N, C-alpha and C positions, 0 to 999 in steps of 0.2 A: 686286192682286198685290204682295206686299212684295218689294223688291229685297234680296237677300242681300249684306251688306257683306263685303268681304274682311277676313280676320283680320289684325290688325296683326302686323308682323314682330317677333319677340321682341327685347328690348333687347340681348341678348348677341350678336345677329347684326348689329346696326346701330351699336353703340357700342364704342369702345375701352375698355380697363380704366380709363384716365384720365378718360373721360367719364361713367362710371357714378356714380349717386348712392350714398350709403352703404347704403341698403336694397338696391339692385341688387347692389352689391359683395358684401354679406353673403349674399345669396341664391345667389350662385355656389357657395358652399361646399356640397358634396354631403353632408357629414356622414359621410365615410368614416373620418376620424381618422387616416389614414396619416401625415399630417404631424406628428401628435402622438406618433409612435413615436421612441424614442431612435435616433439615427444616430451611427455611429462613422466617423471619418475615418482612413484609412491614412496614417500620417505620411510614408511613403516615396513613395507614388504620388498622394496626395490623393484617392483613390477613396473614395466614400461608401458605407457599408454600413448597411442598415436592420436593426433588431433587432425582436423581438416584445415589447419592453419599452416600456410606456407612460410618458408624462410623469406626474409626480406628481399633476397635476390632471386627468388623463384619466379619465372615467367610461367604462370599456371596454364596458359594456353599452349605454349610450345613445350612445356614440361622440361625446361632446361634452365640452367643458371644464367642470369643476366650478365655475370662477370666471372665466369669460370676460372680464368687464369689468376685472378686476384681475390677469389672468394675467401681464402683464409685470412687475408689482411683486412677485408671489409667485414667479415663475420667471424670474430675470434673463436667462437665455439663450433665452427664448421669442422666436421671431422673429415680428414683426408684419408680415403681408403687405401690401405696397403694390404699385402697378404697377411701381415701380422695383425693388423686391425680387424680384418675380416674374421680371423680365427677367434677373436675375443669379443666382438660386438654382438650382444644378444638382441639388439633392436633392429638389425638388418631385416627387412621384410622377408617372409618365407619365399617370395617369388624372385628375390634378388639373385642375379646370375653369379655374382661373386660368392655368395653364400652357397648356392647350389653346387658350383664347381668345387669349392673348398670341401664340401661334403661328399664329393664323388657322385653327384646326381646329374642327370642330363638337363640340357636347356629345354624349356617348353617349346611347343610348336609355334607359339606366337612371338617368340624372341626374334628380333630383327636378323640376327645372324643365321637363324634357322629358316625363317620365312622369306628372307631376302627383301623385306619391306620395313622401313622405319615406322610405318603407320600401323603395323600389326599389333603392337603393344596397346595402341589406343582402340583399335577395332575390337580387341579382345576384352576391353573393359578393365585392363590392368593399371593403366596410368591414372594420374590424378586429374587429368583433363576434365573440366566440368564439375569437379568435386571439391575444389578449394574454396572455403568460405571466406577467408581473408588472408592477408599476409600479416606477419607478426607485428609489424609497425602500426597496423591499422586497427588493432584490437588490444584493449587493456589486458595486461597479464592476469589480473584477477578473474577475467572472463574465460581464460583458456581452458580450465577444467570443464566448462560447459560444452566445449567443442570436441571432447573425446569421442572417437569413432572406432569401430572394429575393422572395417574393410581394408585398411592399409596393410594389415598383417594376415590377410587371408588369401588363399588361392581362389581365382575366379574363373568362370567359364565365360564364353562370349555373351555379351549383353543381349537381351531380347529387344527387338525393335517393337515400338508401340504398334499395336494392332496385329502383331505376329502371334500365332497360335498359342 
């Protein structure tokens, strides 16, 4: 009789963000691309507002950066996430794995590390796929406030299919 070995506890449940390898860190990104949406700050209140406008490098269909290795050189205000940055960035979406892990919270069922599928983030309606109005280069800045939306900083459940109950 073969003894069944207990499965190892996933790294995100045993390591802090600071302890993760580069590969572990990168795998935490669920591919939602919510952080790649243009955000506007209210000058009076400091409140951050998400828009449905993508970064110039965002591939809205794939929900990935078109030039991830050189993103900081090509987009000077692109924020590189580090454990220190995660602790201080108030605009990280509430669904962001880095924010969740930093706050001691579990990853949701739809996260690819939990589900085993990179498509689960899209199937759950969490990603920006199908929701990006334009990329920042294609829309005049004075029109950006017209594109403020609430969904990027909300938790969502699975999208209902048309015709479903």
